[in-house]
Backbone as numpy.savetxt, mean C-alpha at the origin, in Angstrom:
# Nx Ny Nz CAx CAy CAz Cx Cy Cz
-5.39 15.12 26.33 -5.89 15.43 25.00 -5.64 14.25 24.05
-4.44 13.64 24.10 -4.13 12.51 23.25 -5.07 11.34 23.52
-5.34 11.10 24.79 -6.24 10.00 25.17 -7.65 10.26 24.66
-8.07 11.51 24.65 -9.39 11.86 24.15 -9.47 11.61 22.64
-8.40 11.93 21.93 -8.37 11.68 20.48 -8.46 10.19 20.19
-7.76 9.38 20.97 -7.83 7.93 20.79 -9.24 7.43 21.06
-9.86 7.94 22.07 -11.25 7.55 22.37 -12.18 7.96 21.24
-11.97 9.14 20.68 -12.80 9.60 19.56 -12.65 8.68 18.35
-11.42 8.26 18.08 -11.18 7.35 16.96 -11.85 6.01 17.22
-11.74 5.50 18.45 -12.37 4.23 18.80 -13.88 4.30 18.64
-14.49 5.38 19.09 -15.94 5.55 18.95 -16.32 5.62 17.48
-15.55 6.37 16.69 -15.83 6.48 15.26 -15.77 5.11 14.59
-14.73 4.34 14.90 -14.58 3.02 14.28 -15.68 2.07 14.72
-16.13 2.17 15.95 -17.22 1.33 16.42 -18.52 1.68 15.71
-18.72 2.95 15.44 -19.96 3.39 14.79 -19.93 3.22 13.26
-18.75 3.07 12.69 -18.60 2.95 11.25 -17.73 1.75 10.89
-18.11 0.59 11.34 -17.31 -0.62 11.14 -17.17 -0.99 9.67
-18.23 -0.85 8.90 -18.17 -1.19 7.47 -17.16 -0.29 6.74
-17.15 0.99 7.07 -16.20 1.93 6.47 -14.77 1.54 6.83
-14.55 1.20 8.08 -13.22 0.81 8.54 -12.74 -0.45 7.83
-13.59 -1.44 7.71 -13.21 -2.70 7.04 -12.96 -2.46 5.56
-13.79 -1.65 4.93 -13.62 -1.33 3.51 -12.30 -0.59 3.28
-11.99 0.36 4.13 -10.75 1.11 4.02 -9.53 0.22 4.21
-9.60 -0.71 5.16 -8.50 -1.64 5.39 -8.31 -2.57 4.19
-9.40 -3.06 3.63 -9.31 -3.96 2.47 -8.74 -3.22 1.26
-9.18 -1.98 1.04 -8.68 -1.15 -0.05 -7.17 -0.96 0.09
-6.74 -0.57 1.27 -5.33 -0.31 1.53 -4.49 -1.58 1.39
-4.98 -2.68 1.90 -4.25 -3.95 1.84 -4.08 -4.42 0.39
-5.12 -4.27 -0.40 -5.05 -4.71 -1.80 -4.00 -3.90 -2.57
-4.03 -2.58 -2.45 -3.07 -1.75 -3.17 -1.65 -1.95 -2.64
-1.51 -2.05 -1.32 -0.19 -2.25 -0.73 0.40 -3.59 -1.17
-0.40 -4.63 -1.18 0.08 -5.93 -1.61 0.54 -5.91 -3.04
-0.23 -5.31 -3.92 0.13 -5.23 -5.33 1.41 -4.40 -5.53
1.50 -3.28 -4.85 2.67 -2.42 -4.98 3.92 -3.09 -4.42
3.80 -3.78 -3.29 4.94 -4.48 -2.72 5.40 -5.62 -3.63
4.46 -6.34 -4.19 4.80 -7.43 -5.11 5.56 -6.88 -6.32
5.04 -5.80 -6.90 5.67 -5.21 -8.08 7.06 -4.66 -7.74
7.20 -3.97 -6.61 8.49 -3.42 -6.21 9.50 -4.54 -5.96
9.05 -5.63 -5.38 9.93 -6.76 -5.17 10.38 -7.40 -6.47
9.47 -7.56 -7.40 9.81 -8.16 -8.70 10.78 -7.30 -9.49
10.65 -5.97 -9.34 11.52 -5.05 -10.07 12.79 -4.71 -9.29
12.97 -5.31 -8.13 14.14 -5.05 -7.26 14.27 -3.59 -6.87
13.15 -2.93 -6.64 13.15 -1.55 -6.16 13.14 -1.58 -4.63
14.31 -1.77 -4.03 14.40 -1.95 -2.58 13.94 -0.72 -1.82
14.32 0.45 -2.27 13.92 1.69 -1.58 12.41 1.87 -1.62
11.82 1.66 -2.77 10.37 1.77 -2.88 9.67 0.72 -2.02
10.22 -0.48 -1.99 9.63 -1.55 -1.19 9.56 -1.14 0.26
10.65 -0.62 0.80 10.69 -0.22 2.21 9.75 0.96 2.46
9.76 1.94 1.56 8.89 3.11 1.73 7.42 2.69 1.75
7.03 1.86 0.80 5.64 1.41 0.72 5.27 0.57 1.93
6.20 -0.25 2.40 5.95 -1.10 3.55 5.76 -0.28 4.82
6.54 0.76 5.01 6.54 1.52 6.25 5.46 2.61 6.29
5.28 3.30 5.19 4.36 4.44 5.17 2.97 3.98 4.75
1.98 4.31 5.57 0.60 3.94 5.26 -0.16 5.17 4.79
-0.49 5.20 3.50 -1.20 6.34 2.92 -2.56 5.94 2.37
-3.11 4.85 2.84 -4.41 4.34 2.41 -4.43 4.12 0.91
-3.31 3.64 0.38 -3.26 3.27 -1.02 -2.77 4.34 -1.96
-2.65 5.58 -1.51 -2.29 6.67 -2.40 -0.86 6.50 -2.92
0.11 6.30 -2.02 1.50 6.10 -2.43 1.64 4.84 -3.27
0.89 3.81 -2.93 0.93 2.55 -3.69 0.47 2.76 -5.13
-0.60 3.50 -5.30 -1.13 3.77 -6.64 -0.15 4.63 -7.43
0.45 5.63 -6.78 1.45 6.46 -7.46 2.61 5.61 -7.94
3.09 4.72 -7.08 4.20 3.85 -7.48 3.79 2.98 -8.68
2.64 2.34 -8.59 2.23 1.41 -9.64 2.02 2.10 -10.99
1.40 3.27 -10.99 1.05 3.90 -12.25 2.08 4.86 -12.81
3.00 5.36 -11.96 3.95 6.33 -12.47 5.40 5.87 -12.40
5.74 4.98 -11.51 7.13 4.53 -11.38 7.30 3.15 -11.99
6.57 2.18 -11.50 6.76 0.79 -11.94 6.38 0.59 -13.39
5.51 1.42 -13.90 5.05 1.28 -15.29 6.20 1.45 -16.29
7.27 2.13 -15.87 8.40 2.40 -16.76 9.35 1.21 -16.85
9.19 0.22 -16.00 10.13 -0.90 -15.94 9.45 -2.20 -16.34
10.27 -3.16 -16.80 9.77 -4.50 -17.09 10.69 -5.51 -16.42
10.17 -6.69 -16.20 10.95 -7.77 -15.60 11.20 -8.80 -16.69
12.46 -9.14 -16.88 12.81 -10.18 -17.85 12.96 -11.50 -17.12
12.31 -12.51 -17.62 12.47 -13.83 -17.05 13.62 -14.53 -17.75
14.02 -15.67 -17.24 15.12 -16.40 -17.86 14.77 -16.84 -19.28
13.51 -17.14 -19.55 13.11 -17.56 -20.89 13.17 -16.40 -21.87
12.97 -15.15 -21.38 13.03 -13.98 -22.24 14.46 -13.67 -22.67
15.43 -14.01 -21.84 16.81 -13.67 -22.11 17.46 -14.58 -23.14
16.94 -15.78 -23.37 17.54 -16.76 -24.27 17.23 -16.49 -25.71
């Protein structure tokens, strides 16, 4: 049964290549932005969670708009 599911996914991806590429690009863009922001804000737990869990951008968007929005990064020039 598991092998049949894998074959079904492979057939779907072969028949819908544009959708697969679009979904990967969408996910990569949001993940990259969320990881960058989590790294800049030193949110180590969020960084690991976003890196490991793939939610097609949903968790990344939640982090960016609801968690990271509450924090700011001070540069050395801001502190002087």
